[in-house]
N, C-alpha and C positions, 0 to 999 in steps of 0.2 A: 326364204330367198337372198335373205341374208347371210344364212351361214355357207352356202353356199357359194355366194360371190367371195368371202372372205377367203373359204379354204382357197378356191381357185386363184382369188391372188396372190395368196402365198407360194403355191405350188407354182404360178408363172412367175412372179415376180424376185421369187431367190437368184434365178437364174441372171439378174442385171450383175450379179457381183464379179462374175466371168468377163464381164461385157464394160467394166470400165476401165477408164483412161485417166493417166496421170496429167495427159496434156494435150487439151482440145485445140491446139490448132492455134493460130495468126488470130490478125485482125481483117475480117475481108475489106480488098479494095484498097488495102495498105501494099506499101513497096517490100515488107517481109514475108505479105502474103505472095506476092509476085514474082518472089525470088523462090519460094517453095516450089512453086508451079513453076519452073524452070526447070529445079532439080529433078521435082515428078516428070516433068516431060521425059528428062533424059535417062530416066529409070532412076527407082529407088536408091540410095545411098547403102553402103556397106552398113554394119552394124558393128559395132565396137564395144569389145567388153574389156578391162582392167582387172589386174589383180596384183594385189601385194603380198606376198611373202612375209613373215616375220621369223627374226631369228638372226643370226649372224653369216654376215655376206659372204665371211670367207671362210665358213664350214664348210670344209671338202665336201661331206655327205649333204648337205644341203644343196651345195651348189651342183653336185650330179645329179640327182636327184630333180631341179628344176632344169638343169640342160637336155634329161632324158624324157621327161613330160614336155620340155619345148618342139622335141625334135618328134616326138608322137603325134602331137596335137597338129602338125603340118602335115599327117596324113589322114586324117579326120576331113569324111567328106562336109563340104559347104565353110570350110578354114579356108580363107583366100591367102592371109598372111598374119605371122607371129614373132611378135619383136620382143628380146631379153633370152636371157634373164639380164637386166641392167641392176646392178647393188646400189644401193643408196649410199651417194660420196657425203652425204652431211652427218649420217647417224652411223653407216657402215652398219646395220640392223633389220635392212632389208632388202627383198629382192624384187622388181617389176618387171611383169611379162603384159604383155597388149596385143590383143590377139581381134582379127577383124575378120567379120564374117558376111558369107554372102546371104545379102537378102531372100526374103520368099518365104513358100508356107512353111520349110520345116526349118525356120529357124529359131524357133521355140526351142526345139528338141536339142540342135545343135547344140546351144548356147547350155545349156542344161548340162551336154555329157563334156564341154570342153571345162565349166565350173568342177564337174566331178572329177574329172582328169586330174586337176591343178591341184582340187584341195587333197589327194593323193601327197604333194610331194610334202609337206610338213602337217597331218592332221591335225586341224584345229589353229593352225596358224596361218590359214589362209583367207583372204575377204577378195571376193570378186564380186562383180556388181557391171552393172550397164545393159544398154539395152534392153532384150525381153525382162531379164534377171529383175530389171530394176522395176519394171513395169509391173510384175509377179508381185512384189515387193508393197507398193501402192496397195494393190486390189487386196490384198492377204490382210493389209493396214484398213483398210477400209472398213473390210468384213467386221475384223476383231474390234474395232472401237463401236462399231456400231451394237454388235453383239455385249460387250461389256459396259457398256451406258446404259445399254436395258435391263442387263443382271442388275446394276447397282440402283437404277433410280427406280425400278417398276415396288420391288420392296419397302423403300423409304415413299413413293406415291401413293401405296397401298395407305402405310399404316399415316399417314397426314389425312388422308382421305377419312379415313376411322376416327380421328381427332376429330375431324371437321362436321362429320354427319355423325357420328355415334352408333354407327352399323357397316355390317360386312354389304348387305345389300346395296346401298344409299352407295357407299364408298364403292363399290365394284362396278356400277354401271359407268361412270367416265373412265376408268379404264375398260372396258368395254368397246366405248367409242375409241381409246387409244389401240387398240389393238386394229381393229375398224383402219385405223390412218393409217398405221404402218404397213399394213398389207394393204390398201391404196396407193400408197407413197413407192412400194416397191413394184406395182402391175404399170403405175404410172412412167415409172424412167425404164423399165422393162421394155415400153412400150416406144421411148423415146429412145433409145438405146438400137433401135431396128433403124431407124431412119437418120439418125446422126451420134457424134461420139457423146454421150455422159463421163462427163467429168468424175473421181473418185470421189471430190468434197461434195458432191450434189447428193450423192446419197447419206452423208450425214448431216445436213443441212435441212434437207427436203425431211429426212424423219424428224429432226428436231424442231422442225417447225409444225407438223402434224399431229406430233405426240402433244407438242404442248397445247396448239389450239383444240385438240377433242377433251383435254383436261379441262380446260376453259370452260368450254361449253357444256361438256357434260355436268363441270359443275355448276353453272347459272343455272341450266335448265333442273336438275335436281332441287337446288337449292328453292328455287320458285314453286318447284311443286311440292315441297316440303309446308310453305310456305299458304298454298293456294289450300293444302290439306286442313289448316290449322282453324281458316273460316268456312271449310265445306269438308266435311273427311271422306262423299264421293267421287272415286280415286277418276270415273271417266272425266266428269266434271272439273277437277282439280287440272287433269291432263290437257283438257279442251281449254282452260285459261293458262296456264304455260306455255302452250303455244301460244293463245294471242299476246303474249305479253313477252316473255324472254324469248318463244321462238322469234317472235319481230326482230327482238334485240341481234338474236343470232345471225339471222336472214340479214340485216345492215352490217352487222359487223364484219362476215363475211365477205359481202358485196361490198366494202370498204377496206380489207385487207388485201381481196384480190385484186382491186383499181389501185393499189399502191404497187402490190406485184407486176401490175401489167405495165408499171413504166421502165420495167426490165426488156421489155420487148423492144424498144426504141433501138436500144444497143445491136451493130452487129456483129459484137463478140460474142462466138456460139457459146460459151459458158455462160454468159449472162443471161440471154436470151433463151436458152434450156433450162436455167432457175427459172426464170418469170413464166415460163410454161408448166414447168414442172408445180412452181409453188401455187399454181391459180388450180392444176388437176385434183393437188392435196386439197386445197381449200375444199372444193366443189364438194369429194366425197366426204371429208369430215362436216362439213355444213348441213350434207345428205342425211346421213348418220345420225346426226345431231337433231334432224327434223321428221324423221321417219324412225330409225330403229330404236332409237329413245325414249319417244312414247310408247312404243311398243311394249318396252320391255318394262314400263312405269306401270301401263294399264294389267298387265301380267303379273307385276311382284311390288306394285306400288302401294298395297293394301301393308306389307312389310314395315313400309320406312315412316320414321317418327315424323311428327308433324311437328314445325317447330311451334315453340312458345309466341303467342298475342307479339305482335310489334306494339310496343306504346312510342306513338308519334311525340318526335323530342327528346325521346331519354335515348342513354346508351352512351358509348364512348365515342363515338363518331361523330353524333350531334355535339357533342360537346364540345367537341374538336372543330365543327365547324362555325361554334357559338364563338369560341374565341378568337378565330382567324376574322368573326363579323366585328370582332371592336378593335384591333388595328387591321385593316384589311389591306390596307398604303405598304405600311409597314412588310407585314408577311407577303405580299408581291415583291417587294426589292429587294427584301432579304433572301427569301427563296430565290428567284432568280437569279440575284446578284453569285447566290453562293453555289447556283448548277453554273454558271457563265465561267467563275473562277476555275471550279472541275475540269473544263471541256478547254482550257489554254493549252496544254499540251498535244492538242490537234494539230497546233499551227506548225508542227516538224514535222507531222506526215511526209512521210517518203515510201515510194512503191519500189520493188523488185518481182521479180521474174522468179519460178521454182528452183530450190535448191536444196541441196542434199539435206544440208543442215535442217528442214522442216521435217526431216524423219527421226523416229526416236535412235536412240543411240545403239541400240540390238540389234537391227538394219543393217545389214552386209553393206548398202548403197553407202550409209551415215560414216561406218567404220573405214569403209575405203577411203570417202570424203575426206575424215580426220588423219588416216595413216597418210595419205597422200601431204597432207600438209605438213607433219612431221618429218617424212624421210624425202620425200621428192617435190618441195615447194617450188620449186623452179617448172613445175611438170603439172602443181595442182589445179586444174581447170584454169586458167587465167582468164579474167573476162575477153571474147572473142567477137570481134567484128567480124559474120561471114559473110562474104563479098561473091555473088554468082553471077559469072561472067560468062555469052553466049557465043565461045569463042573457043575451040580444043587447046589442049596445056601446051602446046608448044607455040603458040602463034605471038606475031608481033606484039597484037594487041594486050595478052594475057601479060607477057614478061614487061610491057611498058607498066600496064594498070600497075603490075607489082611493085616494082621499083616504086612510084609514083604512094602507093600505100605506105610501103616501110618507113619511109623520111614523114609518116607524121607526127606529130608529138604524141607521145605514151604510146606506141606502136615497136613492140620490143621484138617482133618476128610475124613472117608471115608463112603460113604453110602452103604447099600448093594441093589437092587431089583432083586428077582426072576425072570425068563424068563422062563419056563417051562426047559426045558432039558442047557440051559445056564444061567449065573449070570453075572448082570452088575454091576459093582463099582465103583460110582464116587468121585472122593476124591478132595476135594475142598483144593483149593491153595490158599495162601495170597498174591499173585503176579497177576495183572494183564495178558490177557493172551498174549499179544503179548509181552511182555520182553523176557526177555532173560534167567533170574532167571524161568519163569515158561517153557521155551523151554527145559533148563538143565533138568527141573524137568519131561516133558515129557522123554526124553533120559534117564533117569533113571528109570522109570517103564520100559520103554521097553527091560531093560538092565537084568530086573530081569528072571532068569532061574524059566520053570514051564513044569510039565511034561504030562502038558498037552493043548491044544490050547487055546493062548492067542491075542488079537488083543485090540491095544490101538486105540483111538479117542479122540473127543473132540476138543474144539475151537482151544487151541495151535497147538493139534494132527494133525489138519485140515488145520494149518498153516504153519506148518513145512512142511508137506506131497507137499501143493501146491507150495514154494516156492524149494523144492526139484525138482520136476518138470518142474517149470519153467526154473530154471539153465539148467536143463538137456536139454529142449530141445530149449531156446533162440538160441545156433547155427544153429541149422536148420531154425528158421524161420527168424532168422536176413541174412541168406544167400537166403533164397525164397524171402525175400524183395529187398536184394541188388542185387541178382542176374535178378530178373522183372524188376526192376528197369533201373539198367544199358543196359537190353537189350531193353526193349522197347523204352527208352530214345534216344539209337542210333539208332533205326528204324527211330523216329521221324527226329533226326537231321542231321545225318550222322557221329555223331562226337565221339570220345573215349574222350577226356576230358571233356565234356559237362555234360555228365551222372556223372561221378566221384565227379567233382564238386559241383553237384547238390543233392547226396547222403550226402557229408560232409556242404553242407551247412544247409542243412534239419534237420542235427542232432542238432542244436546249439539251432532250434527253437524248438525241443525239449526237451530238457533240460530245457530251459526258462519256457516252457509251465507246466513240471513238479515241478520246483521250486515255483512256484507260488500258487500250490496246497496244496506243504508241507507249505508254508509259511504262507500260509490262514487259514487253515483247520486244517492240524500239530499242528501246532505251536500258532494255536489262534489267529495273528496279522488279524485286522478286519472280523475274524469270526462272529460277531455280528452283524453285516449287513447281513448277510446270514440266522439270526437266529438259532444260531450254538455256540458254543463254542471249545475251546480248545481240541482235541480229542486224543492226543500224536500220532495216526497211520492213518495211510492210508488204506479203502479199499481194500482189493486185486485186485479188479478189475482195479481200475483206472487206475495206471500206462501204464499196458498195451493196455489199449482200451485208454487213452489220447497220448501213443506214436506212437500207430499204426496209428489212424485216424489223427492226426495232421502229421505224417508224407506224409499220403496219401494226405491231403490237399494241404500240399507245393509241391506234387509233380504237383498238380494241377494247381496251380501257375505257379509253372515253366515252365509246358508246354502251357500254356498264352502265358508265355512274351520271349519264346524259338523260338514260333511259329512265332509272328510279326518280332524277330530280325534275325533269319533266312530267312526269306523272300526277307528282306532289301540285307541282307547277296547273296543270289542269284542275286540279282538283279544290286547291287553294285562290290562286292568282297571289299567293303572295313567295317572292321572290327569294328572299331572307330564310322564311319557314322551308319551302322548296328545297335550298340548298343543305340547309340540315338534314332534314327527313330525307331525301337522295342519298345525301352522303352516307347517316346511317344504316340505310337500306341497301346499299351497296358496296358500305366501304367494306365489310366483312368478307363478299363475296371477293374484291377486288385485291385487298390483302392476300388472301388464300390461294386466289387463282396465282397470283402474284410469287406467291412462295410456294406451291406445287411446279409453275414454271420454271422458277425460279435452281428447283432440283433438276429436271431435267436438262438445261443447260448447264449444270454444275456437271454432269454427267460427262459429259461431251469435254469438260476441262481434263478429263481423264485420256485421252483422245492423244491416240501417235503424232498424227500430223498437229502442227504446229497452227496450221492457218484455221485449223478446224476448234482448237485451241482459241484461237484471236477470236475466231466468231460467236464462240461461245461465253466467253468473258464476257466481249461488249454487249452480250443480249442478257448476260447476268444483271452487267450495271445499271441497262438501258432500265429492262424492268421493275430491278430494286429504288431506283431513281423516280419512276414514272410512278408505281403504283405508293409511293410514299409523299415524297417532297412535292410531285407535281399533281397527281390528283387529291391527296390529301390536304393539302396547302394551298399550294400556288392558284391551281383551279378554283376551289372556294374563292380565295381572293379575288380571282378578277372575278367572277361572279356577282359578289359582294358588290365591286367598286361599281357595277357593272347596273345593277338593279334591275329594273322591267326593259332595261334595251336590249338584256341577255336575248328576249323572247319578240322582239323586234324585226319587221320585216317589210317591205314598201307592200301598198295593196296589191298590185299586182301577183307577186308571187307569195302572198297570203293566198289568192283565191287559186292559183296553178298548187300551192303545196296541198287547201282542201280538196280538190279534185282528184289529185294523186293518194292523197293519204286520207282515204274518209273516214278513218279509223281510229284517231287519234294515239288511243292507248296500245 
């Protein structure tokens, strides 16, 4: 059954790559969305392509070829307008051509034909981008990034699993779960693409999450199976005990990570909501595979997996770490907590921005066009625009008056008018980057203008302002869902009131440090060259929420791994310090191995072409590395040592509730 499901998932799911979009639209209920609705009611806007021909603009041969091509383009069906060729007055080394296409079903084919003809002006020296050409590049980049990451990480994962388990059978089982996770991811996203837009970033982030969790859960289950076989070699009984212990951990971990991702569902922004739904679907597939497919494989091939050596309570490197922490718990807590807080300081400079051509790799035409415009045509190089949609025809008094008032606002350098049937679109160019405070003030000034007709303001800066307002308004609800879900599930898992609260607080430290790394590298430009980019001055809007949510979920994941073993020893011994030492020894190797494997998955996405995906990969890599070492091995044992028996305290009513809900404590 699983084989059929996996084959079907891949067969159907690969179609999602042709359905991805680079922009999933505005924020529902916002003014920018209302502006888009006005345009849509008036009819779709024309599609613009831009081309830069590199070479001596005064060369008669180049100019003649460009003139002939432009003349020919005017006769191509679907071409509404062609302007140029315009020589660069700054360098004299380029010609600019702009083509406006009629919207409709044939626009993709028309765009490709226009690009083919323009390339003939000077083969190899022409860059054309915009409209469907740019969308195609985003989709191709998404497919390439996923394939590259999988090709790079799969051999490394297999090698590391071989080192961890010492055999091909045990090492291969987590990878089987990972393959199922990838297939499930593609199928889930394809299903969503039938009813809503799916971002190019979604496929990469969801794949990253599914592979990481699949390897984590596979590692946990197989490791526990090896331990159980060390005490009883019967395979079926070992599988049963594995499901009763590690299976319980996987269940609670999956539920908790799912509850964290459910926090994304409160945001009306389509991308975040779709990521939350996709993430929950992916987790469901991975958990189901870990609890059904993996045990079946263990029953069939478990006799080939070597048992681990008998575990000696209190012995081992992780138990020694716990005893070292126990000697100076307050100093350890203050030192580790303070260090992580210091690492998180750069996050205070976090600034957000919308999609930018610089987010694509240098080899793409969209990025090359952006760079060429900045060099040869800086006065036209896509200045930040405030787009004003006016529900009045282009020649009306209302439009003329509004245009004049917009032109007089600070930082506005010009206003371009585009008629669109019963509405008029005014594009105000401003002399400040879209993410700056000056650009935001310009948007607010335009929105404050009175008009006797319906007016709505959109554009990059307006979208950013609306997005931030929406996030700010809904963030308390998301935090409440995440916190309450985590606290409730960890209480059900441990029976403790204090441990869930401590888990939430320590997880926040990892998130701060993870986002700080993103700001330090990509926004401020430190080491950005290692990732094929430069200082971007701002962070893509999707990155902070996704890094924070996924990092929190993964931190809870490792917390569950650790507390499961500590709680087992606490129930057996009633000695908190011994339980912490033995629990850390029992789970430390699994947590560090899982973090190493998950780190490989995230590192694979550092090779992505999209800067936001690189940023998410880096943020999650830092979060996992810190969480599995500093937080899980030092900070958590220190806090648990200080709390002593209070770790396991709960009011009598809650103790009775826990006993009813979890009658099998192990």
